[in-house]
Backbone as ProteinMPNN parsed JSONL, in Angstrom:
{"seq_chain_A": "MLAEMNKRGRTVVVVTHDIEFVIENFPRTVAMADGQIIADGSTSMVLSNDEVIERCALALPQMTLAARAMRNVFPEVGQRLTLLSELEETIMGILGGA", "coords_chain_A": {"N_chain_A": [[0.766, -1.427, 0.303], [1.799, 1.671, 0.956], [3.443, 1.449, -0.732], [2.201, 1.56, -3.038], [1.073, 4.108, -3.276], [3.087, 5.887, -2.804], [4.409, 5.998, -5.697], [2.097, 7.034, -6.426], [2.363, 9.527, -6.598], [2.197, 11.356, -3.339], [2.681, 11.752, -0.088], [3.52, 10.23, 2.673], [3.623, 10.107, 5.695], [4.739, 8.47, 8.678], [4.688, 7.932, 12.225], [7.109, 6.283, 13.825], [8.862, 4.104, 15.479], [10.208, 1.575, 13.929], [12.769, 0.594, 13.751], [13.832, -1.093, 11.356], [11.026, -1.458, 9.439], [11.738, 1.106, 8.531], [13.293, 1.283, 7.557], [13.049, -0.254, 5.788], [11.347, 0.981, 3.612], [11.183, 3.323, 3.427], [12.887, 6.561, 1.581], [13.879, 9.405, 2.599], [14.278, 10.199, 5.947], [13.473, 11.453, 8.495], [14.37, 12.472, 11.679], [13.306, 12.712, 14.768], [14.183, 14.402, 18.484], [12.722, 15.436, 21.751], [10.913, 16.767, 20.608], [11.767, 18.752, 18.582], [12.944, 18.7, 15.406], [16.218, 16.412, 14.688], [17.698, 15.527, 12.504], [17.192, 14.929, 9.274], [17.732, 13.078, 6.1], [19.009, 11.166, 4.178], [17.36, 8.134, 4.458], [19.833, 6.467, 5.587], [21.809, 7.879, 5.779], [20.524, 8.628, 7.863], [19.872, 6.829, 10.11], [22.524, 6.212, 10.482], [24.044, 7.758, 11.825], [25.034, 7.57, 14.898], [24.621, 9.455, 17.144], [21.603, 10.921, 15.977], [20.408, 8.109, 16.994], [21.423, 7.445, 19.813], [19.713, 9.569, 21.066], [17.334, 9.117, 20.079], [16.275, 7.007, 21.98], [16.381, 4.558, 19.697], [16.9, 1.442, 18.343], [19.658, 0.133, 16.717], [19.593, -1.051, 14.056], [19.542, -4.415, 12.654], [21.124, -4.677, 10.359], [23.071, -2.598, 10.156], [24.368, -3.135, 12.249], [26.13, -6.054, 11.71], [27.154, -4.754, 9.234], [28.992, -3.274, 10.88], [30.283, -5.401, 12.819], [31.32, -6.677, 10.532], [33.017, -5.075, 10.18], [35.742, -4.789, 10.99], [36.91, -7.583, 9.846], [36.406, -6.616, 7.269], [37.576, -3.236, 6.147], [36.809, -2.407, 4.916], [34.065, -1.94, 4.262], [31.421, 0.238, 4.564], [30.42, 2.908, 6.844], [27.022, 3.232, 6.26], [25.728, 1.398, 5.527], [22.593, -0.206, 5.039], [20.912, -1.855, 4.409], [20.28, -5.321, 3.459], [20.928, -6.526, 0.559], [22.786, -3.768, -0.032], [24.53, -4.092, 1.374], [25.916, -7.479, 1.006], [26.107, -6.215, -1.845], [28.296, -4.755, -1.434], [30.308, -6.221, 0.379], [30.874, -8.287, -1.956], [32.371, -6.656, -3.895], [34.287, -6.741, -2.498], [35.898, -9.054, -2.536], [36.257, -9.947, -5.218], [34.171, -10.448, -6.731], [33.479, -12.518, -6.38]], "CA_chain_A": [[-0.196, -0.315, -0.054], [3.079, 2.502, 1.028], [4.664, 1.723, -2.403], [1.648, 2.309, -4.401], [1.081, 5.693, -2.748], [4.367, 6.602, -3.38], [3.79, 5.707, -7.224], [0.927, 7.736, -6.72], [3.271, 10.689, -5.995], [1.931, 10.807, -2.54], [3.785, 12.344, 0.715], [3.357, 9.556, 3.35], [4.319, 10.409, 7.105], [4.629, 7.922, 9.293], [5.484, 7.994, 13.268], [7.08, 4.705, 14.545], [10.647, 3.407, 16.142], [10.519, -0.052, 13.565], [13.95, 1.386, 11.79], [13.632, -2.31, 10.024], [10.412, -1.123, 8.329], [11.051, 2.306, 7.968], [14.684, 1.102, 5.89], [12.445, -1.318, 4.109], [9.343, 1.777, 3.028], [11.259, 5.183, 3.134], [14.62, 6.644, 1.336], [13.882, 9.882, 3.768], [14.078, 10.238, 7.116], [13.055, 12.543, 10.058], [13.939, 12.0, 13.117], [12.785, 14.234, 16.13], [13.644, 14.352, 19.596], [12.29, 16.67, 22.398], [10.182, 17.653, 19.813], [12.646, 19.296, 17.505], [13.865, 17.901, 14.022], [16.825, 16.618, 15.238], [17.689, 14.92, 11.914], [16.546, 15.142, 7.172], [18.189, 12.951, 5.895], [18.6, 9.712, 3.485], [17.582, 6.7, 5.86], [21.048, 5.688, 5.174], [22.222, 9.077, 6.003], [19.994, 9.553, 9.622], [20.086, 5.302, 11.032], [23.956, 5.489, 10.568], [24.432, 8.383, 13.33], [25.167, 7.328, 16.276], [23.719, 10.164, 17.893], [19.776, 10.934, 15.985], [19.917, 6.608, 17.331], [20.42, 7.748, 20.941], [18.97, 10.926, 20.716], [15.963, 8.837, 19.404], [15.851, 5.891, 22.009], [16.345, 3.581, 19.075], [17.856, -0.27, 18.107], [20.223, -0.24, 15.997], [18.965, -2.56, 12.743], [20.135, -5.402, 12.472], [22.006, -4.536, 9.029], [24.524, -2.034, 10.914], [24.921, -4.061, 13.416], [25.752, -6.54, 10.893], [28.432, -4.288, 9.016], [29.429, -3.397, 11.56], [31.429, -6.362, 13.388], [31.816, -7.353, 9.381], [34.464, -3.981, 9.649], [36.202, -5.716, 11.614], [37.492, -8.099, 8.726], [37.045, -6.065, 5.986], [37.684, -2.406, 7.096], [36.076, -0.905, 3.202], [32.491, -1.712, 4.755], [30.647, 1.28, 4.758], [28.941, 3.15, 7.938], [26.081, 4.07, 6.375], [24.417, -0.054, 5.031], [21.753, -0.475, 5.693], [19.435, -3.038, 3.414], [21.508, -6.553, 3.348], [21.711, -5.937, -0.666], [24.38, -3.158, 0.049], [26.004, -4.705, 1.824], [26.016, -7.931, -0.472], [26.916, -5.767, -3.298], [29.38, -3.914, -0.765], [31.203, -8.049, -0.07], [31.033, -8.782, -3.559], [33.467, -5.859, -4.887], [35.71, -6.6, -1.861], [35.776, -10.289, -2.583], [36.625, -9.45, -6.623], [33.018, -10.766, -7.52], [33.725, -14.297, -5.787]], "C_chain_A": [[0.357, 1.397, 0.451], [3.617, 2.531, 0.2], [3.084, 2.444, -3.407], [1.408, 3.398, -4.333], [1.613, 6.343, -2.824], [4.438, 6.817, -5.137], [2.96, 7.127, -7.264], [1.152, 8.841, -6.478], [2.49, 11.399, -4.333], [2.614, 10.781, -0.848], [2.366, 11.182, 1.792], [4.176, 10.222, 4.893], [3.429, 9.661, 7.626], [5.2, 8.13, 10.687], [6.301, 6.448, 14.003], [9.164, 4.808, 14.864], [11.2, 2.073, 15.546], [11.373, 0.153, 12.995], [13.598, 0.156, 10.79], [12.428, -2.187, 9.43], [10.509, 0.702, 8.019], [12.442, 2.529, 6.908], [14.172, 0.783, 4.705], [11.204, -0.361, 3.059], [10.406, 2.86, 2.9], [12.681, 5.235, 2.741], [14.757, 7.707, 2.083], [13.31, 9.974, 4.331], [13.777, 11.302, 7.642], [13.538, 12.573, 10.528], [13.925, 12.777, 14.234], [13.585, 13.69, 17.511], [13.367, 15.071, 20.281], [11.862, 17.338, 21.638], [11.182, 18.792, 18.384], [13.044, 17.801, 16.992], [15.479, 17.393, 14.212], [18.656, 15.76, 13.853], [16.799, 14.95, 10.275], [17.256, 14.814, 6.88], [17.802, 11.856, 4.56], [18.401, 8.804, 4.647], [18.421, 6.818, 5.858], [21.878, 6.835, 5.717], [22.373, 9.185, 7.93], [20.274, 8.441, 9.765], [21.991, 5.742, 10.82], [24.725, 6.615, 11.674], [24.73, 8.267, 14.787], [24.354, 8.159, 17.133], [22.826, 10.849, 18.014], [19.946, 9.243, 17.139], [19.669, 7.146, 18.966], [20.049, 7.818, 21.38], [17.19, 10.259, 20.846], [15.829, 7.359, 20.439], [15.71, 4.79, 20.88], [17.579, 2.151, 19.787], [17.642, 0.661, 16.692], [19.791, -1.376, 15.069], [19.965, -3.306, 12.156], [21.094, -6.031, 11.262], [23.237, -3.849, 9.803], [25.011, -2.611, 11.303], [25.882, -4.834, 12.695], [27.123, -5.876, 9.82], [29.065, -3.677, 9.598], [30.979, -3.867, 12.411], [31.659, -6.562, 11.614], [33.241, -6.17, 9.428], [35.385, -3.982, 9.99], [37.89, -6.958, 10.964], [37.596, -7.476, 7.683], [35.995, -3.982, 6.229], [37.109, -1.687, 5.702], [34.726, -1.007, 3.824], [32.019, -0.046, 5.072], [30.221, 1.817, 5.777], [28.298, 3.44, 7.324], [25.277, 2.295, 5.683], [23.656, 0.103, 5.691], [20.439, -1.658, 5.135], [21.289, -4.16, 3.269], [22.247, -6.537, 1.473], [22.836, -5.105, -0.766], [24.673, -3.714, 0.426], [26.529, -6.019, 1.233], [27.156, -7.649, -1.019], [28.716, -5.246, -2.556], [31.061, -5.697, -1.133], [31.82, -8.961, -0.858], [32.161, -8.394, -4.029], [34.454, -6.466, -3.141], [36.204, -8.096, -2.418], [36.274, -10.208, -4.437], [35.532, -10.614, -7.421], [32.41, -12.528, -7.639], [32.119, -14.768, -5.555]], "O_chain_A": [[-0.462, 2.313, 0.373], [4.396, 3.463, -0.002], [2.999, 3.426, -4.144], [1.473, 3.992, -5.409], [1.235, 7.509, -2.937], [4.52, 7.946, -5.619], [3.192, 8.079, -8.009], [0.182, 9.475, -6.062], [2.19, 12.528, -4.722], [3.035, 9.693, -0.456], [1.135, 11.197, 1.779], [5.29, 10.744, 4.878], [2.202, 9.667, 7.522], [6.35, 8.561, 10.605], [5.638, 5.708, 14.729], [10.168, 5.411, 14.486], [12.132, 1.439, 16.041], [11.309, 0.056, 11.77], [13.169, 0.336, 9.65], [12.463, -2.987, 8.495], [9.651, 1.393, 7.47], [12.672, 3.337, 6.008], [14.356, 1.046, 3.517], [10.479, -0.778, 2.156], [10.286, 3.345, 1.775], [13.556, 4.477, 3.16], [15.832, 7.581, 2.668], [12.091, 9.966, 4.157], [13.909, 12.283, 6.909], [14.219, 13.247, 9.756], [14.851, 13.566, 14.421], [13.612, 12.464, 17.621], [13.664, 16.124, 19.717], [12.165, 18.531, 21.647], [10.712, 19.382, 17.411], [13.28, 16.681, 17.446], [16.185, 18.275, 13.722], [19.85, 15.575, 14.088], [15.574, 15.002, 10.384], [18.188, 15.612, 6.971], [16.685, 11.724, 4.06], [19.15, 8.74, 5.622], [18.455, 7.926, 6.392], [22.91, 6.389, 6.217], [23.231, 9.469, 8.765], [21.486, 8.471, 9.552], [22.571, 4.917, 11.525], [25.786, 6.357, 12.242], [24.519, 9.137, 15.632], [23.458, 7.66, 17.814], [22.551, 11.452, 19.051], [19.455, 9.439, 18.25], [18.566, 7.306, 19.488], [19.641, 7.027, 22.231], [16.217, 10.724, 21.441], [15.282, 6.435, 19.836], [14.81, 3.99, 21.134], [18.357, 1.926, 20.713], [16.789, 1.275, 16.05], [19.687, -2.539, 15.459], [20.909, -3.002, 11.426], [21.597, -7.146, 11.12], [24.265, -4.482, 10.038], [26.167, -2.877, 10.973], [26.962, -4.312, 12.972], [28.09, -6.627, 9.684], [30.04, -3.271, 8.965], [32.059, -3.309, 12.602], [32.889, -6.583, 11.581], [34.288, -6.387, 8.817], [36.2, -3.221, 9.471], [39.062, -7.1, 11.313], [38.625, -7.553, 7.013], [34.832, -3.6, 6.356], [37.036, -0.464, 5.584], [34.181, 0.094, 3.902], [32.539, 0.619, 5.968], [29.191, 1.193, 6.032], [28.557, 4.644, 7.309], [24.074, 2.362, 5.43], [23.757, 0.502, 6.852], [19.355, -2.012, 5.599], [22.494, -3.96, 3.116], [23.43, -6.536, 1.134], [23.812, -5.462, -1.426], [25.516, -4.311, -0.244], [27.694, -5.894, 0.852], [28.309, -8.079, -1.011], [29.843, -5.366, -3.035], [31.935, -6.023, -1.936], [32.67, -9.846, -0.76], [32.985, -9.169, -4.514], [35.664, -6.291, -3.285], [37.357, -7.953, -2.826], [37.142, -11.08, -4.413], [35.832, -11.382, -8.335], [31.655, -13.253, -8.285], [31.859, -15.903, -5.158]]}, "name": "protein", "num_of_chains": 1, "seq": "MLAEMNKRGRTVVVVTHDIEFVIENFPRTVAMADGQIIADGSTSMVLSNDEVIERCALALPQMTLAARAMRNVFPEVGQRLTLLSELEETIMGILGGA"}
């Protein structure tokens, strides 16, 4: 339903702490804390900001946690990975498409 509304050019405003839902459905995220906008931008940019995560009392997305863990082995893994496909593409690039 959200994808259909987006195709029709509709603006969708959702208030949630479900980060996985946000990642899967919205390219742009506005984060608020204490009644103030503290971040506004691409979802991956906003959700890779530790200060935003902390101030909004959000749990880090599983993919962000996985990417951070993989950075110990693959320093090339970026800070802003939020989707499995992004992580897969990055790792395949590091491994030379193996």
